[in-house]
Structures are given as structure tokens and as C-alpha cells.
C-alpha distance (Angstrom), angle and dihedral (degrees) to the residues before:
residue distance angle dihedral
T1 . . .
P2 3.82 . .
Y3 3.78 114.7 .
R4 3.79 141.6 -179.4
K5 3.79 122.1 -137.0
V6 3.77 115.6 -123.3
E7 3.76 130.9 173.3
G8 3.77 107.4 -70.9
G9 3.82 97.0 17.6
K10 3.76 140.7 -37.0
V11 3.80 139.6 -57.4
D12 3.81 124.1 -139.9
L13 3.80 113.7 -122.1
S14 3.77 128.7 -141.4
E15 3.80 115.5 -109.8
D16 3.83 90.0 -106.7
E17 3.81 93.0 50.7
G18 3.82 91.2 44.5
N19 3.82 91.6 52.7
K20 3.82 94.5 46.2
Q21 3.82 117.3 111.4
K22 3.78 107.9 -102.0
L23 3.81 101.9 -162.0
T24 3.78 127.1 54.4
G25 3.79 120.6 -123.5
K26 3.81 89.1 -105.7
Q27 3.81 91.4 52.6
I28 3.81 91.4 49.3
I29 3.80 90.3 53.3
E30 3.82 90.8 47.3
L31 3.82 91.1 51.6
A32 3.81 91.8 46.6
E33 3.83 89.7 53.2
I34 3.81 91.2 49.9
C35 3.82 91.1 50.6
K36 3.80 92.1 45.4
N37 3.81 90.3 52.9
I38 3.81 92.0 49.7
E39 3.81 91.2 52.2
K40 3.81 90.4 46.1
H41 3.82 90.1 51.4
Y42 3.82 93.5 51.9
N43 3.82 94.7 34.3
F44 3.82 93.9 -134.5
P45 3.82 138.2 79.1
C46 3.80 112.1 -82.4
D47 3.76 138.0 -156.6
I48 3.80 99.6 -136.3
E49 3.78 124.7 -166.2
W50 3.78 117.2 -161.4
A51 3.77 144.0 171.4
F52 3.79 133.0 -154.7
A53 3.79 120.7 -147.8
Q54 3.78 134.8 157.0
G55 3.80 91.9 -2.4
K56 3.80 96.1 -52.9
F57 3.81 135.2 102.4
Y58 3.80 119.3 -130.2
I59 3.80 123.7 -165.8
T60 3.78 107.4 -141.2
Q61 3.81 98.8 177.4
S62 3.78 141.9 -5.3
R63 3.79 126.1 -171.5
P64 3.81 137.7 158.5
I65 3.79 117.0 -82.9
T66 3.81 102.4 -115.6
T67 3.80 99.4 -176.3
L68 3.82 95.2 69.5
K69 3.80 118.0 101.0
């Protein structure tokens, strides 16, 4: 069941709310640019973990993609 974290726990979401797009088009483009810059910095494809809170993206981890041949 999809859920949303709230202070003190989590709240179950309806199916409609769970299926709703969470990021705006502008935010998706911003995140893509961040990821592109990380890969450019390291000069190889990366598996990038991120979070979004209070209107800001946070990169929590970046590592080489090892499953590519």
C-alpha cells in the first residue's frame, strides 16, 4: 500500500493519490541536470540515490553502475 511519511509515522494513501505524479516537470528536469552533472564529473554512468525535502534535492549516494557491459 502506498504511504506518505508524516511526523510521528506514516499515512496510507488512496490508490489515486499513490499513482499521482509526485514531481513537477520542472523538478524532473532539475533532477536530470543534477544527475547529468554527477555523471559528467565522474566520467562514467552512475546509480544515483536522491531525496527531495522542503523544495530541495539531496544526493544521498552515487556509485558506478556495475551491471552495464
